[in-house]
C-alpha positions as CSV (number, residue, x, y, z in Angstrom):
1,M,105.1,-30.1,86.0
2,Q,103.0,-31.1,83.0
3,R,99.9,-29.5,84.6
4,R,101.8,-26.2,85.2
5,F,103.1,-26.2,81.6
6,R,99.5,-26.8,80.3
7,I,98.2,-23.8,82.4
8,I,100.9,-21.5,81.0
9,L,100.3,-22.7,77.5
10,L,96.6,-22.0,77.9
11,L,97.2,-18.5,79.2
12,V,99.5,-17.7,76.3
13,S,97.0,-19.0,73.8
14,L,94.2,-16.9,75.4
15,G,96.4,-13.9,75.3
16,L,97.2,-14.4,71.6
17,L,93.5,-14.8,70.8
18,F,92.7,-11.6,72.7
19,F,95.3,-9.5,70.8
20,E,94.3,-11.1,67.5
21,G,90.6,-10.2,68.2
22,C,91.6,-6.6,69.0
23,S,93.5,-6.3,65.7
24,K,90.5,-7.4,63.7
25,K,88.0,-4.8,65.0
26,G,88.5,-2.9,61.8
27,D,89.4,0.7,61.0
28,P,88.4,3.5,63.4
29,I,85.1,5.2,62.7
30,V,85.5,8.5,61.0
31,E,83.0,11.1,62.0
32,P,81.5,13.1,59.1
33,F,82.0,16.8,58.7
34,S,79.6,19.4,57.6
35,G,80.0,22.6,55.6
36,R,77.4,25.4,55.1
37,Y,77.2,26.8,51.6
38,K,75.3,29.9,50.7
39,F,74.6,30.3,46.9
40,T,74.0,33.9,45.9
41,A,73.0,35.6,42.6
42,F,73.5,39.1,41.2
43,T,72.7,39.6,37.6
44,I,71.8,42.5,35.3
45,D,69.4,40.5,33.1
46,S,66.6,38.4,34.6
47,F,67.5,34.8,35.4
48,R,66.2,31.8,37.4
49,F,68.9,29.3,38.2
50,R,69.0,25.6,38.8
51,I,72.0,24.5,40.9
52,V,73.2,20.8,40.8
53,V,76.0,19.5,43.1
54,D,77.4,16.1,42.4
55,G,74.3,15.2,40.4
56,Q,71.9,16.2,43.2
57,L,69.5,19.1,42.8
58,V,70.1,21.9,45.3
59,T,67.5,24.4,44.1
60,D,65.8,25.4,40.8
61,S,64.5,28.8,41.9
62,L,67.5,31.0,42.7
63,K,66.9,34.5,41.3
64,S,69.0,37.7,41.3
65,G,69.3,39.4,44.6
66,K,68.3,36.2,46.4
67,E,70.2,33.4,48.2
68,F,69.9,29.8,49.1
69,T,71.8,27.9,51.8
70,Q,72.6,24.2,51.8
71,N,74.6,22.0,54.2
72,F,76.8,19.3,52.7
73,T,78.2,16.4,54.7
74,F,81.5,14.7,53.9
75,V,84.2,12.6,55.6
76,E,87.3,14.6,54.5
77,D,88.1,17.8,52.7
78,T,87.2,17.1,49.1
79,S,85.5,18.6,46.0
80,A,82.2,18.2,44.2
81,T,81.0,19.0,40.7
82,L,79.0,22.2,40.4
83,K,76.6,22.9,37.5
84,V,74.4,26.0,37.1
85,Y,71.6,25.9,34.6
86,N,69.0,28.3,33.3
87,A,66.0,26.8,35.1
88,I,63.6,27.9,32.3
89,T,65.6,27.0,29.1
90,G,68.0,24.3,30.5
91,Q,71.1,26.2,29.2
92,L,74.2,25.2,31.1
93,Y,76.1,28.3,32.3
94,V,78.6,26.8,34.8
95,D,80.3,23.4,34.7
96,S,83.0,23.4,37.4
97,T,84.0,22.1,40.8
98,M,83.6,23.4,44.3
99,G,85.7,22.6,47.4
100,L,83.9,21.0,50.4
101,S,85.4,21.9,53.8
102,I,84.2,22.7,57.3
103,G,82.8,26.2,57.9
104,S,80.6,28.7,56.1
105,H,81.2,29.4,52.4
106,I,79.7,31.7,49.7
107,I,79.2,30.6,46.1
108,P,78.3,33.6,44.0
109,I,76.7,33.6,40.6
110,V,77.4,36.9,38.9
111,Q,76.5,38.7,35.7
112,L,77.8,42.4,35.7
113,S,77.2,43.2,32.0
114,A,73.9,42.8,30.1
115,G,73.9,40.1,27.5
116,T,76.8,38.2,29.0
117,Q,76.8,34.6,30.4
118,P,76.6,34.3,34.2
119,V,79.7,33.0,35.9
120,V,81.0,31.8,39.3
121,P,84.1,34.0,39.8
122,G,87.3,32.4,40.9
123,V,89.2,33.6,43.9
124,P,90.9,36.9,43.1
125,D,94.7,36.8,42.5
126,E,95.4,38.9,45.6
127,T,97.5,38.4,48.7
128,P,95.3,37.6,51.7
129,P,94.9,40.3,54.3
130,L,96.7,40.3,57.6
131,A,95.0,38.5,60.5
132,G,92.0,40.4,61.7
133,N,91.7,42.4,58.5
134,S,89.7,42.1,55.3
135,K,90.2,43.4,51.8
136,I,87.6,44.9,49.4
137,R,87.5,46.4,45.9
138,F,84.7,48.3,44.1
139,Q,83.4,48.0,40.6
140,Y,81.2,50.5,38.8
141,V,78.3,48.8,37.0
142,R,75.1,49.8,35.1
143,P,72.1,51.1,37.1
144,Q,69.7,48.7,38.8
145,P,66.5,50.7,39.0
146,I,63.8,50.0,41.6
147,A,60.7,48.3,40.2
148,T,58.6,51.5,40.0
149,L,61.3,53.5,38.2
150,P,61.9,53.3,34.4
151,S,65.6,52.5,33.8
152,A,65.7,55.3,31.2
153,T,65.7,57.9,34.0
154,L,69.0,56.6,35.4
155,Q,72.3,57.5,33.7
156,F,75.2,55.1,33.3
157,Y,77.9,57.7,33.0
158,D,81.0,56.9,31.0
159,S,83.1,57.7,34.1
160,I,82.6,58.8,37.7
161,K,84.9,60.2,40.4
162,C,84.7,58.2,43.6
163,I,85.9,59.7,46.9
164,I,86.4,56.7,49.2
165,R,86.3,57.3,53.0
166,K,87.2,54.7,55.5
167,N,86.0,54.6,59.2
168,V,87.7,52.1,61.5
169,P,86.1,51.6,64.9
170,G,88.3,53.0,67.7
171,A,90.8,54.6,65.2
172,G,88.7,57.5,63.9
173,G,88.3,58.1,60.2
174,G,85.6,59.4,57.9
175,V,88.1,61.6,56.0
176,S,89.0,61.1,52.4
177,Y,91.0,57.9,52.1
178,D,91.4,57.6,48.3
179,T,90.0,59.3,45.1
180,V,89.7,57.3,42.0
181,V,88.0,57.7,38.6
182,L,86.1,54.6,37.4
183,H,84.9,54.0,33.9
184,Q,82.0,51.7,33.1
185,N,82.6,48.2,34.6
186,E,86.0,49.2,35.8
187,V,87.3,48.0,39.2
188,T,89.4,49.6,41.9
189,K,92.4,48.1,43.6
190,F,91.9,46.2,46.9
191,Y,91.7,48.2,50.1
192,E,92.6,46.7,53.4
193,A,91.3,47.5,56.8
194,R,90.5,46.0,60.2
195,I,87.3,43.8,60.2
196,G,84.5,46.1,61.2
197,A,85.6,49.1,59.2
198,T,83.1,50.9,57.1
199,Y,83.7,52.3,53.6
200,N,81.7,55.2,52.3
201,I,81.8,56.5,48.7
202,E,80.9,59.9,47.4
203,V,80.1,59.9,43.7
204,R,80.9,62.9,41.5
205,D,81.2,63.9,37.8
206,A,84.7,63.0,36.7
207,L,85.2,66.3,34.9
208,T,83.1,69.0,36.6
209,D,83.1,67.6,40.2
210,F,79.3,67.9,40.3
211,V,78.1,65.8,43.2
212,Y,75.8,63.0,42.0
213,N,75.5,61.6,45.5
214,N,77.0,62.8,48.7
215,G,77.6,59.4,50.1
216,T,74.5,59.1,52.3
217,G,73.6,55.5,52.4
218,V,76.5,54.6,50.0
219,S,78.4,52.5,52.5
220,I,79.4,48.9,53.3
221,N,80.6,47.5,56.6
222,T,83.2,44.7,56.6
223,T,82.1,43.0,59.9
224,V,80.4,40.0,58.1
225,L,82.5,39.9,54.9
226,P,85.1,37.2,54.0
227,A,88.8,38.0,53.6
228,L,88.6,39.1,50.0
229,N,85.6,40.9,48.5
230,T,84.4,42.6,45.4
231,A,81.5,45.0,45.8
232,I,79.6,46.8,43.0
233,L,78.6,50.5,43.0
234,Y,75.5,51.3,41.0
235,S,72.6,53.9,40.9
236,Y,69.1,52.7,41.7
237,D,67.0,55.9,42.1
238,T,66.8,59.6,41.1
239,L,67.1,62.7,43.3
240,T,66.5,66.3,42.4
241,L,68.9,68.5,40.3
242,G,70.2,65.6,38.2
243,R,71.4,63.6,41.2
244,Q,71.1,59.8,41.6
245,R,71.1,57.5,44.6
246,Y,73.8,54.9,44.6
247,R,74.3,51.6,46.5
248,I,77.2,49.3,47.3
249,T,76.5,45.6,47.3
250,R,79.0,42.7,47.8
251,V,78.8,40.2,44.9
252,Y,81.9,38.0,45.4
């Protein structure tokens, strides 16, 4: 009897030791996540930016019209400090935070008026689009001449008339969707369409209806754009008879 009791006691003790060992193995290992961040710049004046995230240098050579992509690794959705400097003078332009999460993200650095300080725009105060759609608005900004063209030859008109056409794949389109008069640096409302839609803008004189640009090449496709977008409309070259060529570029 005593021998049987000792065997039972031994088995119970071993069981207790086994479960105690299991409980001391520590917290489960958390796999790190990764987010892909694209830093972009669009400025009227000439800048070279230095970008620092959580005290670590990301790049010190970002210029207008260029981009730089960096992957960040983290263990949970969190935030990091974001500082943007003038790489030449050391002047601090942006001292903010950026969210870190899984997926691809765009961090834009924007200056739309000469002589102003570059900023990282916040998320527009706008209702998100329906699933499968995207939203975009347009802002009229000063000319961005090509390198071989003197800026004096391009006119920054006080106001322009924009005839906006929308073409949705499989649903037809190409006809006038909206007409709006934009003054310098003014922005339109948001337009919503299915992802993959193309917007085309014809630029005219706001008073005489003289066609500055018939819309050829003045278009933007929403296939690769995020849910909410702001695109700028600007002239970059001259045509005959007082006409100018315009472009649309997403900036944030």
